[in-house]
N, C-alpha and C positions, 0 to 999 in steps of 0.2 A: 847782216850776214849770219851772225851767230844765231839770231832768232830763227832765221830761215833754215839754217842747218839743223837747229833743234827741232823745228817743225817737221822736217822730213825724217828725222830719226823717229819721232813719235808716229808718223804715218807708217813708216816701214814696220814698226813694232806692231801697230794695229793690223796691218795687212798680214804679217807673219802669224799673229795669234788667231786671226780670223781663219787663215788657211789651216792652221793646226787644229782648230776646233772643228772645222768642216771635215778634215781628214779623220779626226777621232770619231765623229758621228758616222762617217761612211765606213769605218773599219768594222769588220764582222765582230759581233759580240760572242762571248764564250758560252757554249752549252756543253754540259757534261752529262752523259748518259751512263748509268751504272753498267748497262749491258748494250752490246751492239744492236740488239733487237730494237731498242728505242732510239739508238743513235742514228740508224738508217732512216727512221721516220722523221727525226729532227732534221736530217739533211734534206729529205724530200720536201719538207715544208720551208725550211730556211734558205735552201740553195746557197749561193755565194755570200749571202749576207750574215751567215752564222758560221762560227768555227766550232765544229762538234768534235768532242773527244769521248770516245767510248772506252770505258775503263776495262771491261772484260770483253775482249773480242777474239781471243785465242780459243778455238774450238776444243782444245785439249784441257782447258781449265775447268775444274769443278766449281761452279758458282757457290755451292753451299760451304766450301772450305776456303774460299778466297779471303785473303787478308790484305788490306791496303797498306802501302808503304808511304813514306814522306812525299814522294813525287805525286802520288794520287791525291794526297791531302792538299797539296799546293794547287793542283788543278781544280779541285772542288772549291777551295777558298776563293779562287779568281772567277768562278763561273757566275754568270748572271741568271742562268736557268739550269736546274739540276733535275734529271728525270730518273726515277727508280721504280722498280717493280712493286715492292711492298709485300705483304703477307709473309714476312720473315725471309724472303728469298735473298735479299741483299741487306742484311742487318749491318754489315760493315759500313755501308753508306749511311744508314741511319745514325750510327755512332759518330761518323765523321761530321755529319751535319749538326748533331747535338753538341759536339765538342768545339765547333767553330761556327757559331751563328754569325751571319753577315746581313746587315740591314739592306733591304731591297732585293735580296736574292729570292727568286721564285723557285719553289720546289713542287714538282709534280710527282705524286705517288699514284701510279697508274691504277693500282687495285682499289683506290678510293674514289675513282671517277664515277663508277656506278656499282655500288655494292650488290645490286640485284643480279649482276652478271656473274658474281663469284659463286663457284660451286659450293655445295653444302659442306664438303670435306675440306674446304679451304685450299684446294689444289693451287699452288702458286704459279703454275705455268700458264698464266692468263694470256700470254702473247699468241697462243694458238686460237684465239677467238678474234676474228676480224673486226667485230664490233668494238673490242678493246682497242685495237689499233686505230679505228676511226675516232674514238673518243680522245685518244692520246694526241692524234693529229689535230683535232679541233682545239684542244686546250693549248697546244703549242702555237697554233695559228694566232690565237687570241693574245698569248703572252708575247710572241715575237712582234705582233702589231703594236702592242703597248710600248715595247722597248724601242721599236724602229718604225714610227708611224709613216715615214716617207715611203717605206717599201711594203706597207700593209696591202695594197692591191696585188702585189706579186705573191705575198704569202697566201692571200685568199685564192688566187688562181692555182697556186701549188696545192692547196688543200682540195680544191675542186678536182684537180687531176688525180691526186692520190685517192680520194674517195671513189672516183669512178674506176680506178684501177683495181680496187678491192673486189669489184664484180667478177674479175677473173678467178678469184679464189672461190667464190660461190659457184661459178660455172664448173670449175674442176670438181668441187665437192658434189654438186648435183650429178655430174657424170658418174662418179664413184657410186653414189647411192642408187642410181638407175640400174647400173650393171651388177652391183653387189649389195642388195638391200638387207637390212636387219640382221647383221652378223654379231656373233659373240667373239670377242677378241680378248687379248691380254697383253701385258707389257712388263718389262723389267722395272720401269719407273712410270709414274703417271704423267709423263711429259706431254703426251698427245691428247690428254683428257678432254680439253675444251673442244677440240675438233671432233673427237668421238661423240661428244654430246650433240653436236650439230648433225653428224652423220646418222645419229640414231642407233649407234652400235652399243652393245652391252659389254662393258669391260669388267672382267672378273679378276679375282685375286688382288683386289686393291689394297688390302692390308699388307700383303707382301710387297707391293709396289712402293707403298709409303715407307715401309721398313728399309728398303734399299735406298730410297731417297734420303732418309734421315740417318743413314749409316747405322741402322739398328739390326742386330742379327735376327733373322726370321726363325720361327720355331720349326723343328724338323717336320712336323705334320703339315705345316704350310708349304714347305718346300716339296714334300712328297705329293701333295695335291696339285701343285703347280706342274710338276713333272708329268703326272698322270694325265692332266688336261691336254698336254701337248702330244703325248704318246697315243692317247685315245681319240685324238682329233676333236676334242670338245671346243676348240677355238679355231677360228679361220685364219688368224694371223697373229704373229708376235711382234710387237713394237719394241725395238731395242735402242736404248739410249746409247748413242755412239760416243758421247763425251765422258760418261761416268761408267766405267766397267770394273769388274773385279772377277775373281775366279768363279764365284757363284753365277753371275750373270753370263759369263762366257760359257759356262757349262750348260746353262739353260738354252743359250743360243745354239749350241751344238746339238742338244736334244731335239730342238725344233727342226733343225735342218735334217737330222737323221729321220725324223718322223714325217718329213715332207710338208711341214707347216711353214708357209712363207714368212720370212723375217724382213721387216721394214725398219731401216735405221731412221731415227729422229734425232734432231739436234735441239739444244737449248738456246743457241745463238745463231743469228744470221751468218752464214759463211762469208768469208772475205769476197769482196767484189760482187756481192749479190744484194738485191733489194728485198724488202719485206715481202712484196707480192710474189716475186719470182721464187723466193724460198718456200713460201706456203704452197704455191702451185706445183712446184717440182716435187715436194713431199707427197702431195695428193696424187700426182701422176705416178710416182714410185709405188704407192699403195695400189693404185688401179692396175698397174703392170704386174705386181706381185700376185694379186688375187686372180688376175686373168691367166697367169701361167700355171695355176694349179687347179685340179678338179677333184671332187670327192671330199674336200676338206671344209665344205661350207656348213656352218652351224647357224641355224636361224632361231 
């Protein structure tokens, strides 16, 4: 009886550990995205099989000034996959990864996926290029499939769905180009630069834009030229960074409105409860609507 009792104890332990192992394998694995822009792409690919934590998701946070706290450090330390923008956009994440190396952790630096797509001025707002989003989704599909082979077919299907949905962005962009071709535009920051490249628009005052982005004071002559381009309708639209504002950019926005130059707000992160494609399409639709509402301000 004792041997029989001992046998069933062993069997019950084996069953328990088999169940525990299966449960552990089935549990979603952790993915940390430096910004919600990449977090929503990870969610689109991983679905219920990944647990995605986007560190910066508050639209009121300046990504260039963000500092990680201990809670963020713990999230990163536990992640199987980490996604960051690169190009100095999220140096805080680079520091966290360097300070706490974890064997087996996969790190995706989006800017490194295809250096040929990066603009010559190293504009870090690469997420406004749908090709970058596609490359990010492809890399995550591969990594997720390696970590969870059982669900690789689902990841592949999710990637197919995501890649097809990107066509909506190109459709919206083509509609803008057809109705408002070859414009000269400007911005308070170079946030929309990669989409402007696709649209074929000429963005002027880029030195000023990068000064604002880097929190560097612009020279008075630069500011004067910027103001004059708005008042004299040298530009067809002003792109205004909704997340990072100061008295100077607010004044510029006011000048544009007084001059009848349409102002289009752009964000650096995907708004809450919004997917990547929806975010991009809605921004392009806002641009189309703003340009359609004004006449006489077209600069070709």
